N, C-alpha and C positions, 0 to 999 in steps of 0.2 A: 570777207574783207574788212569790216571794221572791227572785228574781234581781232587777226594780225593787227593793225594800226595800232590796237590799243594793246594789245602786247608789247609791239616794238615800245610805242612813247613809255611804259612801263618800266622795259628794262633799261632803256635811255635814261630814265631819270634815277631807278637804282645806282645805275654804273657811276651817275654824276655823283650821288649824295657818295657813292664807295669812296671816288677819287678826290675830291674835297675832303675825307678824314683821313685818308691813305697818304696826302701831299703832304704834310709834314714829319710823315714819317719816313716819306722817300726823301726829302730836302736834309732831316737828321741824320742819314744813312749815306748818306753822298757826302758830307760835312764831313763824320767823323773818316774818311777813308781820301781826302784831299789833303794837298800839301796845302803848306800855311799861304803861299804866295793865291793859290787859289781863292782861300776863304777870303780874303783881305784884300783882294785884287779891286781898286777902285775905278777902275777905267770899264769894267763888263760885269756881268755874272755868269760864274763861270760854271757851266752844267755838267758836260761829260767831256771837255777837252780838257782830262789831266791825266797825268800814267796813278793810277791809285795806288795808295800807302798805306799802311798798319802800322804809320809811327806812333799817330796818336792809341791805338788800344796798347802797345807796347809801353808806353809810357805810365799809361793810367794802370798798367797789370803788372808790370816787374821795372818801372819807371824809380825816383826820388820816391823817396816814403811820403813827401808831403804831396804827392800826385796822385797815390794808387790809394785802390780801391778795394782791394781783396777783405779788409778789416767790414768796411761798411756793406759789400756783400755778403757773407758770411752774417753778420749780425742782421739784416734785413731778411736772408733767407731763415734764423733762426726765431726771431720776432713773428714775424709774417705765420710761420707753420706753428708757431707755438698756440699764439693768438688764434688761429683759425681753430684747431685743434681744441682750447679751452672753451669758444663759443660755442662750437658744436656739442662739447658735452654738456653745455648748460640748455642749449636750442632742442635741442633734440626731445629730451626728456619733457622740458617745458612746455613744447608743442603738440608733445603726444597726451597730456594731461588739459591744458588748456583746447582741446579739440575733443576731447573724449570723455572727461569727468566734468561734473557739475556742481560747481560749489557757491559759496556764498562771496560775493565780489570778484566773480570772474570778469566781467565787463569791464571793472575798474582796472584789475591788471591789465586785460587788449589794451584799456585807451592812455593807461601810463606808458605802456611798451611804445605807443603809435606815439604819443607825445612827445617822450623822448628823441624822438628821429628829428624833432619841431627846433631842440634846443644844439644851437652849434658850437663846436670844442671849445672857441674862444672863451665864448661867457663862462664855462668851469676852470680855465687853466690854470687860475690865478689859487682857491681852494686846493683844486688838485696837486698844485704845484705841493702847496704847505703840507697837505694831507702826508704824499710819500715822501717829504722831505723829513717828516717828525716820525713815521715808522720805517725808516730808511730803506725805501724804493726808489728812490731818486738815482738816477747814473745807472740802473742797474737793466739787463735782460728781463729778468722778473719784472719790473715795473714799466716797463711800455707793455709787455705783452699782457699784463693785468689792465693797463690802461685800453689799449686796443681792442680786447675780447670786453670789455664795460663797455665800450661804444659799440661795437658787433651784435652783442648779444641779444638787444631786442628786436633791430631787424630781422636777426636770427630768427628770433623766438615766433614773430609773425609768420615768415616766410615756412617754416617746418608746421606751424597750427593752421596751415592753408594746405601744404601738403597731405596730412593727417585728414584733413577735410571731405577731400578727393576719396578717401576711401569709403564704401560703402561699410554701415553699422554692423550688414548681419555679418561682415569675417569673424568681426569680434563676439560675437554671439553664439556663431558656431564654433568658435574657441572655447568661449567659456563651458557650452553645451557638453563639448569632447572631455573638460575637466582640468583648462587652462588655467592659470591664475593669469590677473591681470599683467603683470613682468612677460610671461610667456608670450601672453597675445603681444605685448609691445615688441618683445625682441624675435621669436618666430617670423611673426605674421606679418605684421605692420612694420616693422621696421627694414626687410627686405623688398616691399614694396614701394618704398620712398626712399630709395638710395641715387634716383635719383636728384630728388629734391633735394638730398645730403651734399650732393656732390656740387648740385647750382648754388647753395648756401655757401658751401666750402669755397666755392670761386668768388664768390662777391665777398668775402669775409677775406679771405689771402688778397685779391686784387687794393681793397681798401686799404687793410693795414699794410702794403708794400709801397701804395703811393699815398702814405699820410704823412705828413713834414709839422706839423702844425706842434703835437702832442711829441713825439720824437725829438724837436727842437725846444722843448722848453724841461721837458723831462730828463733829459740828457746832456752831458758837455764832453765827456769821453767818448762813448758810443756814439757814434755816427751811422744814423740809415742812410742807406742810398740816397732819397730826396733830399735828407738833408748836406749831404754830402757834396751832390751836386752846385746846392748852394752855394758853397764854399768857395765852388772857381770862381773866376773874374771874366764874368761875363764879357767884359771889351777885349781882351787880349788870349783867353784861352776855351776858347769856340770850340775848339775842334776836340779839347781836353771833356766840354761837355757833351759833345755831339756824342764821344766814343763810350763815355760814362753812361749816357742815356740809352745808348743801341745794345751797352750789355745788361740794362738793368731790363730792358723787355725779356728778356731770354727765359727766366727764370718763372716769371711768368706765364709764359707763351709754354715752357716744358708741363708746366702743374695742370692747365688748361688739357694739354696734349694726354695724360695720364689720364683726366675722370672724363674726357670728351665720349666713352662708350656710354655715361649716362648722362650727360651732362643737358644734351639736345631732349630727351622725354623730360629732364628737370623746368628746365625753363618752360616747358611748354604745359606745365602742373599748375593746377590750383589757381586763386586770385585772394587779394589782401583782402579778407573779408571777417567781420564776428559779429 
């Protein structure tokens, strides 16, 4: 009986926490399909007593150019995908090397990667702006991709190292005894084993890049990613357009997670950050 009560309380608490986090998304979704009178009703809060409309979505996708988000959506997809790919290209072999190879300064490299996560982007935005402007990377997709990849890489390296640490060293030894090189051990034995870890790292990198605001704002002027595009709406009179844009921005990230969900759960339960 006591066990049933504890289980019931646990599920009740979990449901409450989920409801707290899901309520803003529910309200955002309702606002996106409300007519303007329901949004700006001063007499009462309109919950479900309205006729749903897709006018807000029609405006941000097919309306006047000043409201359209299609270019911003394409830019965000391109930047998030490119920065995630670049971060993984750096992090996967780096994580393997830090996990399997012993060299002088290894602990300092790990400590430096961890310390970088303590540095807020606002602290480096001015020198980063000047560097990118000097090399012609400002206001380019390549520049934003590079900036996001640089910010993502340290955490991705630490995650991949922890995933490789979970694989027993005997696997490496067996491969080398059979005549495999270090690269063959990495490519054919270890990398397939950490597919879940790669998927989890990719999701984290993609979400960061997709939601990143500060770097995208300062490093671009004509290229507007989705967070920057949402900030350009008037929060006083265009709440419905903000809600429609926000709901549209959720879809690519949701689809990306669906694509890698086969490996994601296993990846999220692998390893721990340690060195």
